[in-house]
Structures are given as structure tokens and as C-alpha cells.
Backbone as numpy.savetxt, mean C-alpha at the origin, in Angstrom:
# Nx Ny Nz CAx CAy CAz Cx Cy Cz
22.12 4.00 7.83 22.86 3.27 6.85 22.09 3.30 5.53
22.78 3.38 4.45 22.14 3.44 3.17 21.65 2.05 2.75
20.49 2.00 2.07 19.91 0.73 1.64 20.85 0.05 0.62
21.47 0.80 -0.23 22.38 0.22 -1.23 23.53 -0.49 -0.57
24.06 0.09 0.54 25.14 -0.52 1.27 24.70 -1.86 1.85
23.50 -1.87 2.43 22.99 -3.08 3.05 22.74 -4.14 1.98
22.15 -3.77 0.86 21.89 -4.70 -0.20 23.20 -5.23 -0.78
24.13 -4.36 -0.97 25.42 -4.76 -1.48 26.08 -5.76 -0.56
25.97 -5.52 0.73 26.54 -6.43 1.73 25.87 -7.79 1.67
24.55 -7.79 1.49 23.80 -9.04 1.40 24.22 -9.83 0.18
24.34 -9.14 -0.95 24.74 -9.80 -2.17 26.15 -10.31 -2.07
27.03 -9.56 -1.42 28.40 -10.02 -1.24 28.42 -11.24 -0.38
27.59 -11.27 0.67 27.51 -12.45 1.54 27.05 -13.67 0.78
26.02 -13.47 -0.09 25.53 -14.59 -0.88 26.59 -15.12 -1.81
27.38 -14.19 -2.37 28.46 -14.61 -3.27 29.49 -15.45 -2.53
29.78 -15.14 -1.30 30.75 -15.88 -0.55 30.20 -17.24 -0.09
28.88 -17.41 -0.13 28.29 -18.67 0.25 28.25 -19.66 -0.92
28.93 -19.33 -2.00 28.99 -20.23 -3.12 28.02 -19.97 -4.24
27.37 -18.82 -4.21 26.48 -18.48 -5.29 27.18 -17.76 -6.43
28.44 -17.57 -6.32 29.20 -16.98 -7.39 29.24 -15.48 -7.29
30.11 -14.90 -8.07 30.30 -13.46 -7.98 29.32 -12.65 -8.81
28.46 -13.32 -9.59 27.54 -12.59 -10.45 26.08 -12.67 -9.94
25.93 -12.52 -8.63 24.59 -12.58 -8.06 23.87 -11.27 -8.35
22.65 -11.37 -8.82 21.84 -10.19 -9.08 20.60 -10.22 -8.22
19.84 -9.14 -8.21 18.63 -9.11 -7.44 17.65 -10.20 -7.85
17.63 -10.56 -9.13 16.76 -11.59 -9.61 17.06 -12.95 -8.97
18.35 -13.10 -8.55 18.78 -14.38 -7.95 18.35 -14.52 -6.51
18.08 -13.41 -5.87 17.73 -13.41 -4.48 16.24 -13.64 -4.34
15.86 -14.75 -3.68 14.44 -15.08 -3.50 13.76 -14.08 -2.62
12.44 -13.96 -2.76 11.71 -13.09 -1.89 10.65 -13.87 -1.15
10.36 -13.46 0.04 9.37 -14.13 0.88 8.16 -13.24 1.05
8.00 -12.24 0.20 6.88 -11.32 0.31 5.59 -12.06 0.04
4.62 -11.93 0.95 3.30 -12.55 0.77 2.58 -11.89 -0.39
1.90 -12.71 -1.19 1.08 -12.18 -2.23 -0.08 -11.36 -1.63
-0.35 -10.22 -2.15 -1.40 -9.36 -1.63 -2.72 -9.83 -2.14
-3.76 -9.79 -1.28 -5.06 -10.35 -1.59 -6.09 -9.23 -1.64
-6.42 -8.77 -2.84 -7.41 -7.69 -3.01 -8.80 -8.10 -2.56
-9.11 -9.41 -2.66 -10.45 -9.88 -2.21 -10.58 -9.75 -0.72
-9.58 -10.19 0.02 -9.57 -10.02 1.44 -9.54 -8.51 1.82
-8.75 -7.78 1.04 -8.65 -6.35 1.24 -9.97 -5.65 1.04
-10.79 -6.11 0.11 -12.14 -5.52 -0.10 -13.00 -5.77 1.11
-12.95 -6.95 1.70 -13.76 -7.21 2.87 -13.33 -6.27 4.04
-12.07 -6.13 4.24 -11.56 -5.23 5.29 -11.99 -3.81 5.00
-11.84 -3.38 3.74 -12.18 -2.05 3.30 -13.65 -1.72 3.56
-14.53 -2.66 3.19 -15.98 -2.45 3.39 -16.29 -2.31 4.90
-15.62 -3.03 5.73 -15.90 -3.02 7.15 -15.20 -1.88 7.91
-14.18 -1.27 7.34 -13.45 -0.23 8.09 -13.30 1.10 7.33
-13.12 1.05 6.04 -12.78 2.26 5.29 -13.97 2.93 4.63
-14.96 2.10 4.23 -16.06 2.58 3.46 -16.92 3.62 4.21
-16.84 3.58 5.54 -17.60 4.59 6.30 -17.29 6.01 5.89
-16.04 6.26 5.67 -15.60 7.63 5.29 -15.34 7.74 3.77
-14.72 6.70 3.20 -14.29 6.78 1.79 -15.35 6.31 0.81
-16.42 5.68 1.36 -17.51 5.19 0.49 -17.13 3.88 -0.15
-18.15 3.16 -0.55 -17.94 1.86 -1.20 -17.17 2.08 -2.49
-17.42 3.16 -3.20 -16.76 3.43 -4.46 -15.39 4.11 -4.29
-15.04 4.45 -3.06 -13.72 5.09 -2.82 -13.69 6.58 -3.09
-14.81 7.20 -3.41 -14.81 8.60 -3.80 -14.98 9.58 -2.63
-15.07 9.05 -1.41 -15.16 9.95 -0.25 -16.57 10.31 0.14
-17.33 9.32 0.59 -18.74 9.46 0.90 -19.04 10.57 1.91
-18.17 10.78 2.88 -18.40 11.78 3.91 -17.71 13.10 3.61
-17.45 13.38 2.35 -16.72 14.58 1.99 -17.36 15.86 2.50
-18.68 15.88 2.50 -19.41 17.06 2.96 -19.38 17.26 4.46
-19.15 16.18 5.19 -19.25 16.26 6.65 -17.88 16.28 7.35
-16.80 15.97 6.69 -15.48 15.97 7.33 -14.61 17.09 6.76
-13.82 17.66 7.63 -12.89 18.71 7.20 -11.52 18.41 7.76
-10.55 18.09 6.92 -10.63 17.98 5.48 -11.38 16.75 5.06
-11.90 16.77 3.86 -12.68 15.62 3.38 -11.77 14.38 3.16
-12.37 13.20 3.23 -11.59 11.97 3.00 -11.08 12.02 1.55
-9.94 11.37 1.34 -9.33 11.33 0.02 -10.25 10.54 -0.93
-10.28 10.98 -2.16 -10.94 10.23 -3.24 -9.94 9.19 -3.69
-10.14 7.95 -3.30 -9.17 6.88 -3.58 -9.10 6.52 -5.03
-10.04 7.02 -5.83 -10.00 6.74 -7.27 -9.23 7.79 -8.05
-8.87 8.87 -7.38 -8.26 9.99 -8.08 -6.83 9.67 -8.51
-6.42 10.31 -9.61 -5.01 10.13 -10.05 -4.02 10.54 -8.99
-4.34 11.53 -8.17 -3.44 11.96 -7.13 -3.14 10.81 -6.16
-4.18 10.18 -5.66 -3.97 9.06 -4.74 -3.36 7.89 -5.46
-3.86 7.53 -6.61 -3.40 6.34 -7.32 -1.93 6.49 -7.79
-1.45 7.73 -7.90 -0.05 7.93 -8.33 0.95 7.76 -7.20
0.49 7.73 -5.96 1.38 7.54 -4.83 2.01 6.16 -4.85
3.24 6.04 -4.41 3.86 4.72 -4.25 3.13 3.89 -3.23
3.22 2.59 -3.37 2.57 1.68 -2.41 3.06 1.97 -0.98
4.33 2.19 -0.80 4.89 2.46 0.53 4.29 3.69 1.16
4.08 4.71 0.34 3.49 5.96 0.83 2.05 5.73 1.31
1.30 5.03 0.51 -0.09 4.75 0.90 -0.15 3.81 2.11
0.74 2.83 2.16 0.81 1.94 3.32 1.05 2.78 4.59
2.01 3.67 4.53 2.32 4.50 5.69 1.16 5.35 6.13
0.38 5.91 5.13 -0.79 6.74 5.42 -1.82 5.91 6.16
-2.07 4.69 5.68 -3.04 3.83 6.37 -2.54 3.41 7.74
-1.30 3.03 7.80 -0.69 2.52 9.02 -0.63 3.61 10.10
-0.15 4.81 9.73 0.10 5.90 10.71 -1.02 6.91 10.77
-1.90 6.95 9.78 -2.96 7.96 9.77 -2.44 9.27 9.17
-3.29 10.26 9.21 -2.94 11.61 8.66 -3.23 12.62 9.75
-2.24 13.35 10.14 -2.39 14.39 11.16 -3.46 15.42 10.74
-4.17 15.94 11.71 -5.14 17.00 11.53 -6.29 16.58 10.55
-6.64 15.32 10.61 -7.74 14.82 9.79 -8.43 13.68 10.52
-9.54 13.22 9.97 -10.25 12.10 10.56 -9.58 10.75 10.27
-8.52 10.75 9.42 -7.81 9.52 9.08 -6.92 9.10 10.21
-7.42 8.21 11.01 -6.63 7.69 12.14 -5.67 6.64 11.73
-4.78 6.27 12.64 -3.81 5.19 12.43 -4.50 3.86 12.55
-4.36 3.01 11.55 -5.00 1.70 11.56 -4.05 0.63 12.02
-2.80 0.97 12.41 -1.83 -0.02 12.82 -2.26 -0.71 14.12
-3.17 -0.14 14.86 -3.62 -0.78 16.13 -4.76 -1.78 15.87
-5.47 -1.62 14.77 -6.64 -2.49 14.47 -6.33 -3.51 13.37
-5.38 -3.20 12.49 -5.09 -4.09 11.35 -3.61 -4.51 11.41
-3.36 -5.69 10.99 -1.95 -6.18 10.84 -1.35 -5.52 9.62
-0.07 -5.59 9.49 0.60 -5.06 8.28 0.10 -5.79 7.05
-0.09 -7.13 7.14 -0.58 -7.89 5.99 -1.98 -7.45 5.62
-2.84 -7.15 6.58 -4.19 -6.71 6.30 -4.15 -5.30 5.63
-3.25 -4.44 6.06 -3.07 -3.14 5.44 -2.66 -3.28 3.99
-1.69 -4.19 3.74 -1.27 -4.42 2.36 -2.40 -4.95 1.51
-3.25 -5.82 2.10 -4.41 -6.33 1.36 -5.38 -5.21 1.04
-5.66 -4.32 2.01 -6.51 -3.16 1.73 -5.92 -2.30 0.59
-4.61 -2.09 0.66 -3.98 -1.33 -0.38 -4.11 -2.00 -1.75
-4.00 -3.33 -1.80 -4.24 -4.06 -3.03 -5.64 -3.79 -3.57
-6.61 -3.74 -2.68 -7.99 -3.43 -3.08 -8.11 -2.00 -3.55
-7.49 -1.07 -2.84 -7.54 0.35 -3.20 -7.03 0.51 -4.63
-6.00 -0.25 -4.97 -5.47 -0.13 -6.34 -6.49 -0.57 -7.40
-7.45 -1.42 -7.04 -8.50 -1.83 -7.97 -9.49 -0.73 -8.20
-9.52 0.29 -7.37 -10.45 1.42 -7.53 -10.01 2.41 -8.58
-8.79 2.29 -9.05 -8.35 3.21 -10.08 -9.18 3.09 -11.33
-9.56 4.21 -11.94 -10.33 4.12 -13.20 -9.51 3.36 -14.22
-10.23 2.54 -15.01 -9.49 1.78 -16.01 -9.05 2.70 -17.15
-7.90 2.41 -17.72 -7.39 3.21 -18.82 -8.23 3.09 -20.06
-8.96 1.98 -20.17 -9.79 1.77 -21.35 -10.93 2.74 -21.40
-11.42 3.19 -20.22 -12.54 4.12 -20.20 -12.10 5.57 -20.40
-10.79 5.80 -20.41 -10.28 7.15 -20.66 -10.24 7.46 -22.13
-10.53 8.73 -22.53 -10.54 9.06 -23.97 -9.17 9.02 -24.57
């Protein structure tokens, strides 16, 4: 089923509940938990830093084939959050990146991802 169809159905249902015919996405509340980069850093240090390094640049690059991703790189940082979540959750085939869905909850993975986003080089330091 298409996401647009489902969303449209939800909005239509809200409209019939007395919210009026002009319901927009802004009107629909969200229950998404705020992501915690501080908690994510603690998890990262205890689980991810072994391969990716404290700085995220891939500390074991010389010993693993393929090398761990440089989490500070524009390539990694340009991926959508959902893509990176899936990579952490499911792992990466034919690499040392295993699936973390057995050791971490989804919320913990999202927190790690929030921390990984802080590893992006600041734009102020770019020429």
C-alpha cells in the first residue's frame, strides 16, 4: 500500500472526527521521542568506537576489509536518517558491520544516529 494513501486515509479519518476538512500534517501530533545524542555518544563509545574510532574516522581501517565507514565523511553524512538507521539495525553484508538490532533497541539506535550526526565536520571550518 502506498504511504500517501495511508496518510490520506488517516487525515480523512481525523476530518470526520470533527477536526474539519482542512487538516494538514502540521495539525497531526507526533509521538516521536526526542533523540538523545549524549546517550548516543555513550552507546557509540561502548559499541561502535572499536571499529569506527572515537572520532568516527574508522580506526580499524587498515585491519578490516572492507574498512569501516568514515562516519565524518560527506558520503555517510549525506545519507538519510532512515538509511543509516537501517544500516545500523540490519548491518552490512560482506563486512564486519553486524546487525545491532539484537543488542540495541530502536530508540538506542536512533540515539547513536543522533550522535553520529554530531561527527559531521562543521560548515564553519570549511573554506
